[in-house]
N, C-alpha and C positions, 0 to 999 in steps of 0.2 A: 265308787259309783253306786247309787241306790239301785235295787232290783227294779225291774220293770213293773209298773202297777198292773193289777189284775183288771181285765176288762170283763164286764158282765152286763146282762140286761138289768135295767133299773127296776127297783122295787118301789112300792108305794111309800115306804119310809124315806126314799131318796128324793121325793118331790120337793120338800122345802129347801134342801140344799141346792138342787138343780135350779129352782126358781131364784134363789138368792144369787147364785153365780150368773144366771142370765141377767138379772137386774144390774149387777156390778160390772160385768165384762161386755155385755152385748147391748143392753137397753139403756145404758147411762145417758141421761139427758133427753130421753124420749118419753118417759113415763114407763110404768112397769106393767106389761101385759101378760108376761109369762109367769103368772103367780102360781102357787102350788096347786090349786085345783085344776088349772089348765094343763100343767105338766102331768098331773095325775091322769087326766083324760088321755093324754098321749101314751102314757105308760100302759093303760088298759086298752088302747086301740089296737085291734088286730091288724090294721093296715099301717102301723107305725112300729119302728124300733127305737127304743131309747137305750143307748149304751152309756155306761159310766165306767170311769177309770178310778180305781180305789187302791189305797195303801192302808191296810187295816180299816179303821173307821173313817179315814180321811177321804173326802171326795176330791179327786184331782182332775176332774173333767167330765164332760158329758157331750153327747150328740143326740139329736132327734131327727130322724128321717121318716118321711111319710111316703108310702108306696102307692102308686096308681097303676093302672093297667099296663102301661108301657114306659113309664118314667117314674123317677123318684125325685123328691124335693127335700133337700137338706134344710131343715127349718132353723136349727141352731147347732152350734159347736163352740164349746168354750173350755178353757183351761185357766185356773187362777194364776195370777202373776207369779206367785212363788213357785209354781210348777212348770212355768213356761220353758221352752227350749230343751225339753227332755224327750221329745218325740211322742208325747202323749196324744196331742191333737192328730198327728199323722197316723198313729195306731188306731185311734177311734174312727178316723175317716176311712182307713183301709177296711176295718171291720164292717162298717156300714156299706161300703162299696161292694165288698164280697157278698154281703147279705142280699143286696140288690141283684147281683149277677145270679145268685142261686135262685132268686125269684123270677128269673127270666127278664129282668129289666136291664136295659143297656144305656140309658141316658139319665144323668143326674143334673138337676138344676139347683141353684142357690142364689141368694142375694147377699151382698155385702155393702156396707156404707161406702159411698163414693170416696169419702175422706179417709177411709181406713186402708191406708197403703199397706200396712203389715198383713192384714187379712187377704187383700188382693194378691200380694206376693206369695203368701202361703199357698193359696189355691192355684195360682199360676205354676208354681214349682211342682205341683201334684197333677198337672195336666188339664186344669180347668182353663177355659178361655172365656174372655169377656165378650158377651154377645149383644148387650143392650144396656143403655143408661136410662133410668126412669127418674125424672125430677119429682121431688115431693113424695117419694115412696114412703118414707118413714115419717109418720105423724103429720104429713102434709108439708113438711119443712126441710127434709133432708133427702138428697138423691141417693139412689142405690145403683150398683152395677150388678146386672144379672150375669151369672157365669154358668157354663155348661161343660160337661165331660161325657164323652162317648166311652162307656166302659168296655163295650165289645171291641172297639178299635184299640183301646189302651191295653186290653188283655192279650192282644195278638203279639206274640214274641217272634221277632225275626229269626230265621234259621241260619 
């Protein structure tokens, strides 16, 4: 079994790989909006964290979370097909959630394509609940499901 990939904050040099992975795994069929300059802006934004999972020089996933005063918005999270089902997405999500808690944020929101049952199941398994469906959210032609998780409630461990 391979060693767990290293998680770290993204660097400017990671932007093209993150953009390509977003294009291939998240934005397929919608047009490409998360191009390298946009990813680079998130990397440099003090109100965001961009985490990457790496093995050597290989990018095995990324997540981008934007922090607001009292909530966080998970903008993107992706793992390439060849690295799926290794716990990489879960590790990055936990890293981002812990960062939100440290910042005093207890609520995380995100959107997933309505038709993406795998993503919806992934987030449901990790305590996210579907709170709203928005028709035409993606490029005016595809619905999304908005999901939310209360991190403060989830971090309470029963005694």
